[in-house]
N, C-alpha and C positions, 0 to 999 in steps of 0.2 A: 504494499501499501502505498510506502513511505513516508507516511506518518512519524514524529515525532513521540507519542506515548502511542497507547491499545486503541486500534480500531474502533471497539466498540463505545469507544468514547468520544467519536467524530459525532458532526453534526449529518443528519441524511432530513431534507424538511421539517428542519424547525427542532428537532428532537436528535438527541444521542441515538445512534443505531441499537444498542442494547434495550433504550425504551422502547422501541418497536414490538421487539422479541420479546419481550415482558410482555407486554398490553398483549399482545397472541395469546401466552399462555392462560397470563389470566382471565382472558374472553373465554377458555376450553371450559366447559363442565367436566368434565373426566378429569381433570389436572386439579386435585384436590388439597400439592401440597408443592411448593416452586422452593428448588435450589441453585444457587448461581454460584460456578464454582471456580477461583480467579485468585490474582497475585495481589499481596498484600499495598503496593503501590497503588491499588485503582479502589480500593475498599472504599476510602471518601468518596471517591466519584459515582462510585456504584450507589451507596449505600443511598446519596441525591436520589437519584435513579429511581433508588424503589421510595424511598420516602415521598416523589411528585407524583406515584403511579397511586399510593394510597391503597393497599393490595386490600381485599377483604378474604383473602384467604394467607397462608403463614406463606414468609419468604423469606430462607435461611441463609447468609452468606458463607460462604467453608471456601477455607484457603485449598489452594491447588497444587499439585507439585508440582516439579519438573517437567513431565512430561503430560500427554493428553491421558495414556495411560494409569498413570498415578491419580490425575484429578480425578478420571471416572470412579477409580477405586476408594477415593476421600468421601466422592457423592456419593456412593451407595454406604457406605459408612455411617454415612450423616442419616440417609433417612428415617422417616417415623416407622418405630417396631411394628407398626400396623400395616407397613405398605409389603405389597402382593406384586404389584407391576413398576415398571418404569420407562419414559420415555427419556432418552438423550441426544439433546438437540445441542447446536452450534450458534450462540448468541450472534455471529455473523449471518445466519441467514434470519435477518431480519424481515423479509416479506412473507416467512410462513404464516398459511391461515389458521386458523383455530379448526375448521375442517378437516385440514389435513390431519393435525394433532389430535383430530376424535375419532378420525379410520383409526390413525396407529394404537390410541388408547386401546380401543375396544376390540383390537387382535390382537391385543395383549392379555387383555379380560378372557379372551377365550384360550387364552395357552398358546400361545403364536408368540414366539421372535419373527420378529419383523424390520425392515428400515424403507422410508421412502428413496425413491428411486427413479428414473427418468429414462427412458429407451434413450441408448447414443444413435444418434440423428446424421454424424459424423463419420465419411471411413476411416477407421482406427489401422494405423502403421504400427508395427512392429521394430522396432532401431534397435542397432548394436552400437557400443561404445565409440567407431568412429561414423555413425548418422547415415550407413547402410541402412536400407531398409531391408529385415530377413522373414516377417511375414502380414500380414493382412488378415487379421481372426475375422469371424462372420458375426457383421455386425448385427444380424437378428437376435442373437443370443446373448449380445453385450449391453449394459444396464452402468450409468451413471448412479454412483453411491450419493445417496444425500443424508438428512437428517431431518425430522425425529428419527432414531433408531430404537424400538421397544422390546422389552426382554422382560419375560418373568427376574423375579428378583433373586431367587434363591437361585438361579441355575445362572446369572450372570455374575451372581457374587462368589460361584463356584468358579465358574470360566477364568476369575482374574487370582483368583486363590493360583486356580491349577497355572497360569502366564506367571505368577511370581515365582512360584517354585522352581519350574523350568526355564525362567529366564527367557521368558519368548515377551518380543514389543512389537507389537501390530499399528497400523494404523486409524483402523475402527473398532468398534467389538462385537462386528458382526462376524470381522479376523478373527475373533476367537474362537465363537461357536463355530466356525466352517473348520479351524483346527481341530477342534471337540467330534467332530462327528454332526454338529448338530443343525437342526433344520434350521432356516433363516428367510423367510420368505422378504420379494420386495411390493409395495404397494407404490404403487404411481402417482405421482409427486405432479404437479402444475409445472408448469415450463417458470416461472416469476418464482418458483423456493431456488433462487440461487444464492451461493455465500459470495457475501462481498473480500473481496481480494484485492484486484486493484482500482484508483479512480475512475476508471469508465464504469465498475460495478457500482458504484455511490452514483452515477448520474444514473444508471436503468433504474436504483430504488430512487433518487428524488424525483424519477416519473412517475412511478409507482403510486408514495406514498404522499406526494403533495397534493393530489384532491383526498386521501384522506383528512388530511390536515386541516385543509381547505372547511370540512362538512365537520 
């Protein structure tokens, strides 16, 4: 992103990125508790975002770890004891709609592990270290993984415990389930569910969110 600080605190359509993400979670009736996992340097700014949202459900601040995997483990440890399902979502996906969160939550309540994803529309090339194409995977079987990702809580805790013992490092929680041979299903997400990674993504997000801000 090229920002001097956390991109979740950048302004988009008059509000911080994280404020939009939090709003979607708070509007989802299937979600009864929200944990925000982050680094201590951002705690004060994030507390202000939460206060401005005036949440009607509990929102808990959780100090994250050095990796995404460790941060998720800390989030799992902080869940309310009665929690049986959990959705894990990137704060940078601020265009997420409550409807998508609701669909993922319903699948988890049925005992399934799911991830939001979109079918790949570009032709994908596998390339070696020298920049030479080595393969063209069949596009019809490829999906781009997104969040939210939803899991039964105990299954995910067990998966993280195994990863810790075996020193596995993965880029998302679905990959842990895959390594353990556990089924994970995709739920198709709308094209708008992008992750803000570049300044251009901020421009797209502003175009989508500005009408909501005006309303």
